[in-house]
DORO-556221 format. One record per residue (C-alpha): x, y, z. Coordinates in nm, 3 decimals, m for minus. Layout:
BEGIN
X:Y:Z
X:Y:Z
...
//
This chain:
BEGIN
X:Y:Z
11.609:11.589:13.095
11.922:11.377:13.129
11.863:11.006:12.989
12.195:10.920:13.067
12.171:10.957:13.421
12.139:10.592:13.561
11.906:10.659:13.828
11.617:10.786:13.511
11.718:10.500:13.281
11.683:10.279:13.557
11.288:10.348:13.542
11.275:10.329:13.179
11.151:10.017:13.003
11.407:9.769:12.843
11.542:9.827:12.504
11.733:9.480:12.509
11.689:9.152:12.662
11.935:8.864:12.569
11.795:8.507:12.711
12.080:8.246:12.750
12.244:8.290:12.451
12.500:8.077:12.313
12.749:8.032:12.020
12.951:7.701:11.889
13.232:7.754:11.629
13.293:7.378:11.500
13.102:7.044:11.548
13.168:6.772:11.726
13.507:6.682:11.877
13.634:7.058:11.739
13.367:7.275:11.878
13.387:7.553:12.104
13.146:7.717:12.280
13.243:8.052:12.232
12.923:8.231:12.421
12.801:8.019:12.705
12.441:8.077:12.844
12.475:8.480:12.881
12.182:8.650:12.934
12.107:9.028:13.075
11.921:9.344:13.028
11.970:9.667:12.832
11.747:9.954:12.979
11.631:10.225:12.728
11.863:10.506:12.748
12.147:10.301:12.988
12.500:10.226:12.842
12.577:9.936:12.897
12.928:9.723:12.917
13.057:9.406:12.857
13.442:9.372:12.982
13.687:9.104:12.975
14.015:8.980:12.847
14.042:8.915:12.454
13.856:8.590:12.362
13.637:8.579:12.641
13.370:8.620:12.396
13.230:8.986:12.403
13.292:9.066:12.064
13.131:8.743:11.939
12.823:8.855:12.182
12.820:9.191:11.971
12.841:9.033:11.656
12.516:8.783:11.723
12.284:9.077:11.854
12.356:9.265:11.534
12.300:8.950:11.348
12.646:8.915:11.183
12.639:8.568:11.307
12.274:8.451:11.250
12.377:8.042:11.403
12.308:8.098:11.802
12.121:7.935:12.062
11.892:8.122:12.324
11.688:8.452:12.237
11.767:8.813:12.175
11.469:9.062:12.218
11.427:9.443:12.134
11.148:9.623:12.304
10.994:9.299:12.401
10.964:9.125:12.048
11.185:8.877:11.958
11.438:8.897:11.677
11.445:8.668:11.403
11.781:8.507:11.368
11.808:8.644:10.967
11.735:9.042:11.046
11.576:9.207:10.846
11.605:9.614:10.724
11.355:9.762:10.987
11.534:9.579:11.243
11.858:9.748:11.126
11.661:10.079:11.118
11.660:10.092:11.484
11.992:9.928:11.561
12.318:10.009:11.437
12.684:9.881:11.496
13.054:10.088:11.497
13.300:9.884:11.452
13.675:9.859:11.609
13.879:9.966:11.311
13.717:10.307:11.074
13.980:10.282:10.856
13.858:9.897:10.772
13.505:9.983:10.804
13.477:10.251:10.567
13.486:10.186:10.215
13.836:10.343:10.065
13.738:10.416:9.742
13.425:10.615:9.888
13.366:10.969:9.962
13.201:11.063:10.281
12.890:11.172:10.126
12.847:10.815:9.926
12.911:10.685:10.272
12.674:10.845:10.479
12.381:10.895:10.148
12.360:10.477:10.104
12.194:10.391:10.409
11.960:10.696:10.365
11.898:10.537:10.008
11.850:10.169:10.166
11.634:10.290:10.430
11.420:10.546:10.228
11.506:10.856:10.387
11.426:11.239:10.271
11.654:11.552:10.222
11.974:11.312:10.190
12.207:11.616:10.144
12.056:11.848:10.428
12.058:11.515:10.675
12.430:11.465:10.553
12.533:11.781:10.658
12.347:11.777:10.986
12.520:11.451:11.076
12.841:11.558:11.017
12.801:11.888:11.246
12.665:11.682:11.504
12.942:11.442:11.479
13.210:11.738:11.526
13.322:11.750:11.212
13.106:11.981:10.929
12.975:11.976:10.605
13.322:12.032:10.429
13.413:11.689:10.492
13.156:11.547:10.283
13.379:11.562:10.010
13.710:11.364:10.142
13.809:11.004:10.140
13.888:10.788:10.443
14.273:10.852:10.314
14.259:11.198:10.391
14.087:11.147:10.738
14.279:11.065:11.092
14.221:10.812:11.282
13.952:10.995:11.490
13.803:11.198:11.202
13.746:10.833:11.047
13.591:10.725:11.366
13.340:11.016:11.334
13.227:10.935:11.009
13.211:10.592:11.120
12.977:10.736:11.394
12.753:10.962:11.147
12.720:10.678:10.906
12.520:10.468:11.213
12.378:10.762:11.343
12.196:10.880:10.989
11.899:10.689:11.017
11.819:10.776:11.355
11.899:10.435:11.542
11.760:10.389:11.874
12.077:10.143:11.977
12.438:10.131:11.948
12.615:9.858:11.957
13.026:9.957:12.013
13.263:9.726:11.920
13.565:9.888:12.176
13.537:10.201:11.961
13.844:10.409:12.086
14.104:10.128:12.088
14.213:10.191:11.749
14.261:10.556:11.831
14.564:10.732:12.017
14.517:10.778:12.355
14.464:11.188:12.300
14.192:11.119:12.075
14.008:10.839:12.249
13.896:11.138:12.539
13.716:11.302:12.243
13.525:11.032:12.053
13.382:10.890:12.461
13.275:11.248:12.507
13.137:11.278:12.187
12.928:10.925:12.193
12.798:11.069:12.546
12.677:11.362:12.413
12.534:11.228:12.143
12.343:10.930:12.345
12.226:11.290:12.572
12.097:11.440:12.277
11.944:11.195:12.096
11.808:10.974:12.360
12.042:10.661:12.239
12.095:10.304:12.388
12.436:10.194:12.413
12.597:9.842:12.434
12.948:9.886:12.444
13.273:9.568:12.482
13.579:9.698:12.576
13.879:9.549:12.745
14.006:9.923:12.852
13.875:9.999:13.237
13.888:10.335:13.182
13.704:10.388:12.813
13.365:10.132:12.971
13.346:10.314:13.325
13.382:10.681:13.162
13.065:10.603:12.919
12.892:10.327:13.103
12.703:10.298:13.442
12.667:9.920:13.444
12.916:9.646:13.341
12.913:9.288:13.315
13.255:9.106:13.373
13.299:8.820:13.121
13.504:8.485:13.126
13.495:8.203:12.927
13.197:8.305:12.740
13.025:8.367:13.068
12.861:8.639:13.235
13.025:8.564:13.614
12.932:8.928:13.756
12.780:9.262:13.691
12.892:9.564:13.867
12.827:9.948:13.903
13.118:10.179:13.728
13.162:10.294:14.057
13.215:9.934:14.234
13.464:9.895:13.889
13.659:10.220:13.996
13.675:10.073:14.329
13.786:9.758:14.264
13.474:9.636:14.447
13.426:9.270:14.311
13.242:8.954:14.470
13.429:8.701:14.185
13.771:8.588:14.253
13.888:8.634:13.870
13.663:9.004:13.816
13.937:9.053:14.150
14.215:8.987:13.974
14.139:9.163:13.628
14.087:9.487:13.835
14.359:9.460:14.049
14.556:9.356:13.719
14.409:9.755:13.630
14.461:9.907:13.880
14.710:10.169:13.723
14.444:10.235:13.461
14.424:10.615:13.362
14.036:10.789:13.389
13.934:10.979:13.100
13.847:11.344:13.145
//
C-alpha cells in the first residue's frame, strides 16, 4: 500500500493534533508573540508543510512540538494523547527531528558509528552494529561510512547521516526543519526523493517547515501558510502549484515565488 497517497492518508487516524498553540518570548511591554493561536491536524502517513517568510513563526512551532521549547500555551496531542510540556524518553522514541544544518547538528569529533550508536543505547535497542549497517544502507550511504567523521562528508552525506540518526530508533513522526536549505540545489532533489522513499517504506508521518515552495510541494500533499505567527490558510500542494489562494497575503507570497523550480 502506498501510504504516501493523500487519499489514503485522509482515511487514517490523526497522528498529531495542535490546538491553539501560542509561544511568547519576553514579558511585559517587551513580549513578542512568535506563535499566535495555531491549530492543525496531521494524519498518520501524511506529509504536511508549514510555509511562510523567515520570521513568521514556523520553526518556532516545530521547536515547541519537538519539546525544545516547553514554554508554550495550548495543547499538543500525539495519537489522541496530550503530551506533557516536559517531554519524556518515550516521546523522543516516537518523534524525532531533522535539523536545517547537518554539520552543526552532528558532533564534529564523533565518527558516524558513534553518532548512530548513541540513540540506540539511550533507548535500549539491541543489535546495534546490525542496525547501524542497515540504516546507513537505507539512506544510501552503506556500512563503510560508519568510520568517517562529519568533516569527511559532503553536505548531502551529512544530511543522510542526520536522517539515519533520526530513523535508527524507528520513530513514527519526523519533524523536518528546512532539511535541504543548507544543501546545493543539485543535492536537494536527492535528499527529498530519499525522504519520500523512506516515508513510503517505513510508514512515516512528516511535518516540514520551509520557505521554498518547490521543496514543500515536492514532499507534502497539504500545506499551511503562516504569517506573523498565525496560520492564515491551508491548501493542497496542487493549489500551491496553480497559485490558487483565498487570502491576499498568500496570493502575494505565491506570486513572488512564481518562478520557483519544480523538483524532479
